[in-house]
C-alpha positions as a printed NumPy array, in Angstrom:
array([[116.577,  74.689, 104.729],
       [114.776,  71.604, 103.487],
       [112.306,  69.738, 105.638],
       [113.115,  66.196, 106.818],
       [111.501,  63.133, 105.277],
       [108.769,  61.866, 107.673],
       [109.293,  58.217, 106.647],
       [112.976,  58.382, 107.629],
       [112.117,  60.097, 110.909],
       [109.497,  57.43 , 111.716],
       [112.008,  54.608, 111.149],
       [114.487,  56.177, 113.581],
       [111.729,  57.038, 116.059],
       [110.657,  53.364, 116.108],
       [114.226,  52.362, 117.024],
       [114.419,  55.066, 119.7  ],
       [110.977,  54.199, 121.112],
       [111.835,  50.492, 121.355],
       [114.99 ,  51.374, 123.301],
       [113.132,  53.829, 125.556],
       [110.408,  51.299, 126.409],
       [112.987,  48.544, 127.023],
       [114.949,  50.785, 129.436],
       [111.716,  51.448, 131.338],
       [110.68 ,  47.767, 131.32 ],
       [107.451,  48.553, 129.421],
       [106.289,  45.543, 127.416],
       [102.662,  46.376, 126.578],
       [102.313,  50.085, 125.86 ],
       [ 99.005,  51.559, 124.74 ],
       [ 99.282,  53.967, 121.813],
       [ 97.229,  57.153, 121.554],
       [ 97.444,  59.64 , 118.684],
       [ 96.328,  63.253, 118.936],
       [ 93.983,  64.016, 116.066],
       [ 94.773,  64.45 , 113.219],
       [ 98.505,  64.455, 112.519],
       [ 99.39 ,  62.591, 115.693],
       [ 97.058,  59.761, 114.661],
       [ 98.818,  59.524, 111.292],
       [102.244,  59.469, 112.97 ],
       [101.064,  56.857, 115.497],
       [ 99.733,  54.631, 112.694],
       [103.039,  54.881, 110.821],
       [104.975,  54.248, 114.034],
       [102.92 ,  51.153, 114.875],
       [103.554,  49.866, 111.357],
       [107.311,  50.526, 111.691],
       [107.28 ,  48.659, 115.02 ],
       [105.404,  45.744, 113.436],
       [102.703,  46.121, 116.082],
       [ 99.003,  45.406, 115.743],
       [ 98.18 ,  47.11 , 119.052],
       [ 94.914,  49.049, 119.085],
       [ 95.274,  52.782, 118.58 ],
       [ 93.393,  55.29 , 120.677],
       [ 92.625,  58.75 , 119.334],
       [ 92.218,  62.02 , 121.199],
       [ 90.532,  65.168, 120.011],
       [ 91.618,  67.732, 122.589],
       [ 89.503,  70.628, 121.27 ],
       [ 87.398,  70.955, 124.439],
       [ 90.523,  70.778, 126.629],
       [ 92.453,  73.572, 124.922],
       [ 93.088,  76.639, 127.067],
       [ 92.311,  78.826, 124.039],
       [ 88.884,  77.228, 123.434],
       [ 87.036,  80.338, 124.669],
       [ 89.101,  82.561, 122.329],
       [ 89.071,  80.38 , 119.208],
       [ 85.782,  78.558, 119.602],
       [ 85.053,  75.05 , 118.414],
       [ 86.85 ,  73.751, 115.35 ],
       [ 84.249,  72.579, 112.805],
       [ 85.735,  69.08 , 112.558],
       [ 85.747,  68.089, 116.227],
       [ 85.205,  64.366, 116.702],
       [ 84.937,  62.386, 119.916],
       [ 88.016,  60.78 , 121.383],
       [ 88.147,  56.993, 121.101],
       [ 90.09 ,  54.95 , 123.622],
       [ 89.642,  51.2  , 123.01 ],
       [ 91.395,  50.318, 126.278],
       [ 91.515,  51.367, 129.923],
       [ 93.755,  54.288, 130.873],
       [ 94.021,  53.451, 134.572],
       [ 97.382,  51.852, 135.349],
       [ 98.453,  51.599, 131.69 ],
       [101.752,  52.673, 130.128],
       [100.708,  55.114, 127.429],
       [102.579,  56.303, 124.347],
       [101.1  ,  59.679, 123.427],
       [101.905,  60.684, 119.84 ],
       [101.681,  64.098, 118.181],
       [102.992,  65.434, 114.911],
       [104.345,  68.917, 115.703],
       [105.223,  70.221, 119.164],
       [105.137,  73.977, 119.229],
       [103.889,  75.727, 122.38 ],
       [103.13 ,  72.56 , 124.369],
       [ 99.488,  73.532, 124.882],
       [ 98.088,  70.647, 122.817],
       [100.069,  68.158, 124.905],
       [ 98.881,  69.805, 128.13 ],
       [ 95.295,  69.508, 126.881],
       [ 95.856,  65.846, 125.939],
       [ 97.225,  65.033, 129.399],
       [ 94.251,  66.76 , 131.035],
       [ 91.861,  64.684, 128.94 ],
       [ 93.707,  61.421, 129.6  ],
       [ 93.613,  61.982, 133.359],
       [ 89.854,  62.462, 133.121],
       [ 89.741,  58.82 , 131.957],
       [ 92.007,  57.512, 134.718],
       [ 95.53 ,  57.613, 136.133],
       [ 98.05 ,  56.015, 133.77 ],
       [101.147,  54.277, 135.129],
       [103.248,  56.408, 132.765],
       [103.014,  58.568, 129.648],
       [105.769,  58.555, 127.037],
       [105.561,  61.522, 124.678],
       [106.534,  60.957, 121.037],
       [106.622,  63.822, 118.506],
       [107.644,  63.883, 114.883],
       [108.905,  67.484, 115.105],
       [109.719,  69.958, 117.847],
       [109.63 ,  73.558, 116.597],
       [111.624,  74.724, 119.625],
       [108.99 ,  77.329, 120.457],
       [107.795,  75.969, 123.789],
       [105.684,  78.032, 126.14 ],
       [105.291,  75.197, 128.641],
       [107.943,  72.858, 130.099],
       [106.993,  69.932, 127.857],
       [109.61 ,  67.87 , 126.003],
       [109.175,  64.62 , 124.075],
       [110.806,  61.392, 125.245],
       [111.196,  60.35 , 121.604],
       [111.628,  62.955, 118.868],
       [112.077,  62.796, 115.119],
       [113.753,  66.186, 114.611],
       [113.972,  69.723, 115.963],
       [113.418,  72.655, 113.619],
       [113.946,  76.33 , 114.307],
       [111.711,  78.395, 112.081],
       [111.255,  82.11 , 111.528],
       [108.39 ,  83.583, 113.603],
       [106.161,  83.803, 110.508],
       [106.754,  80.163, 109.48 ],
       [104.894,  76.979, 110.422],
       [105.154,  73.358, 109.365],
       [102.139,  71.247, 108.511],
       [102.004,  67.467, 108.23 ],
       [ 99.9  ,  66.183, 105.354],
       [ 98.766,  62.601, 104.981],
       [ 97.878,  60.028, 105.973],
       [ 99.754,  58.264, 103.169],
       [102.285,  59.274, 102.261],
       [103.186,  61.53 , 105.153],
       [104.774,  64.769, 103.988],
       [105.827,  68.021, 105.592],
       [105.097,  71.387, 104.066],
       [106.387,  74.766, 105.144],
       [103.8  ,  77.528, 105.462],
       [104.672,  81.213, 105.441],
       [102.139,  83.318, 107.345],
       [103.873,  86.599, 106.451],
       [102.813,  86.162, 102.805],
       [ 99.298,  85.081, 103.79 ],
       [ 98.735,  88.102, 106.011],
       [ 99.962,  90.477, 103.281],
       [ 97.156,  89.39 , 100.916]])
């Protein structure tokens, strides 16, 4: 099975997001990308929408429920939100939805900054491996992978998807 082209997915996601926001009557959404891949997807999505809206970035490392098990990732950077969260309609963007734990962590962090009017979740890929009841409002594609497989987004330009096989890596 070949992986989808991120550029094609982004174009369709922009169409779907426009329609979703219009149905909800949202005219001035605030975009937030989850570092790192979600930021890349959000930047590409804003470009596809022809929007020059500011982009917020979240690093959810301290909000992960596995922080005590995995420790701190060496490239943690502070979140940057160039706008208020309170009362805003947010578009939260991530690259790959797997368990749902990153999204849960992102929501926890956002609510520490204030209570948004709404949060629309946008994901490039859903790996259909959810552990939490979290589903995107706008989705590029759903992939079902073998338990030993993962997908990684590389970028920022061009965006590309690469399949990773952890069965081979663990055999080394």
